Structure formats: C-alpha cells, structure tokens
C-alpha positions in Angstrom: -9.9 8.6 -4.0 -9.0 5.5 -3.2 -10.2 3.8 0.2 -7.5 2.7 2.6 -7.6 0.1 5.3 -6.0 -0.1 8.4 -3.5 -2.9 8.5 -3.5 -4.4 12.1 -1.1 -7.6 13.3 -2.5 -9.6 15.8 0.1 -11.1 18.9 0.1 -14.4 17.2 0.8 -13.3 14.1 3.6 -10.7 15.2 5.1 -13.8 17.3 5.4 -15.7 14.2 7.1 -12.9 12.6 9.5 -12.8 15.2 10.6 -16.2 15.7 11.2 -16.6 11.6 13.4 -14.0 12.1 15.0 -15.4 15.2 15.7 -18.4 13.6 17.4 -17.2 10.1 19.0 -14.2 12.3 21.3 -17.4 14.4 22.7 -18.1 10.7 22.7 -14.6 8.6 21.2 -11.4 10.5 21.3 -9.3 7.4 19.2 -12.3 5.3 16.6 -12.1 8.7 16.2 -8.6 8.3 15.7 -8.5 4.7 12.9 -11.1 5.1 11.9 -9.2 8.1 11.6 -6.1 5.5 9.9 -8.2 2.3 6.8 -9.5 4.9 6.6 -6.2 6.2 5.9 -4.5 2.9 3.7 -7.1 1.6 1.1 -6.9 4.3 1.3 -3.2 4.1 0.4 -3.3 0.6 -3.1 -4.8 1.9 -3.8 -1.1 3.1 -4.8 -0.2 -0.7 -5.3 -4.1 -1.9 -6.8 -5.9 0.7 -8.6 -8.8 -1.7 -5.6 -9.3 -3.4 -4.8 -12.3 -2.0 -6.3 -15.7 -2.4 -8.7 -17.9 -0.3 -6.8 -19.7 2.0 -7.4 -23.3 0.4 -7.2 -25.4 3.0 -10.0 -23.4 4.6 -11.7 -22.9 1.6 -12.1 -27.1 1.4 -14.1 -26.7 4.9 -16.5 -23.8 3.1 -14.4 -21.1 5.0 -14.1 -18.3 2.7 -13.3 -14.8 4.9 -9.7 -15.5 5.2 -7.1 -14.9 2.8 -3.6 -15.4 2.2 -0.4 -14.0 0.5 2.3 -15.6 -0.3 6.2 -14.9 -0.1 8.0 -18.1 -0.5 8.1 -19.9 1.6 6.1 -17.8 3.9 2.3 -17.2 4.0 0.4 -14.5 5.5 -3.1 -15.2 6.3 -5.4 -12.3 7.1 -9.1 -11.4 7.2 -10.7 -8.4 5.7 -13.5 -6.3 8.1 -15.0 -3.1 7.4 -12.0 -1.0 7.1 -9.5 -3.2 8.6 -7.0 -5.9 7.6 -6.2 -7.9 10.3 -3.1 -9.8 9.8 -3.0 -13.2 11.6 -0.6 -15.2 11.3 2.9 -15.8 9.2 3.2 -19.6 8.1 5.6 -21.8 7.0 4.0 -23.0 3.9 6.3 -26.6 4.3 4.6 -27.2 7.3 1.0 -28.9 7.6 -1.6 -25.4 7.8 -4.3 -27.4 8.8 -2.3 -29.1 11.9 -1.3 -25.7 12.6 -4.4 -24.2 12.9 -5.9 -27.1 14.8 -3.3 -26.5 17.5 -3.9 -22.9 17.8 -7.6 -23.1 17.3 -7.8 -26.2 20.2 -4.7 -25.5 22.4 -3.1 -29.1 21.7 0.4 -29.8 21.2 0.7 -32.2 18.2 
C-alpha cells in the first residue's frame, strides 16, 4: 500500500490563494473559482506524490534543496516535505521576482 502524506497549508499560503482568487473574481468569479479548484487539486496530489515537484531554482542556486514547487501557470506552489507531511508554504505569481518576495517575507521588509 502506498504511503499517503498529510498536506497542510500555512497561513501565508492560504492568504496567497485568497488574494489570487479575490483579484481574479473582481473580473470573472467563475474563472476565479476554477483557478481555486485547480490550485487546490494540484496541491492535494502531493498526498500521493510529494516529490513530484522540482526544487525551487532560485533557492537551488543558493544551495537550498529542501523546498519544491509545482507549476500551475502562472502560479508556483512552494512546499516542503517533512516526515509524513507536505507543508504548502506559498502560492506565488511566477511573473514576479521570487527572490524579492522571499526576501520580503523572511525579513519583513517592504520592497
């Protein structure tokens, strides 16, 4: 029997997803709902296949290899696998500079 992982969303990732859905819903509520479903379903797939995402390239360049991502164009679901859990940490817009976002989140700076 295949091992299943518990997928948990951080407060930050939930806020990211809410912001994405609210922004899109201003113009197209149906599309916002469809995108919400796609992102949640893709993250739920991590229950069975937690290592399917690639290592986050910007972090790999710094030698950080324990964060992975799934791409749902144009969004990136950033997560970490630890023991029998998958922690969804962020849902980022790939059109933005992820290094700036991470720096801002880790330091609390407003760039």
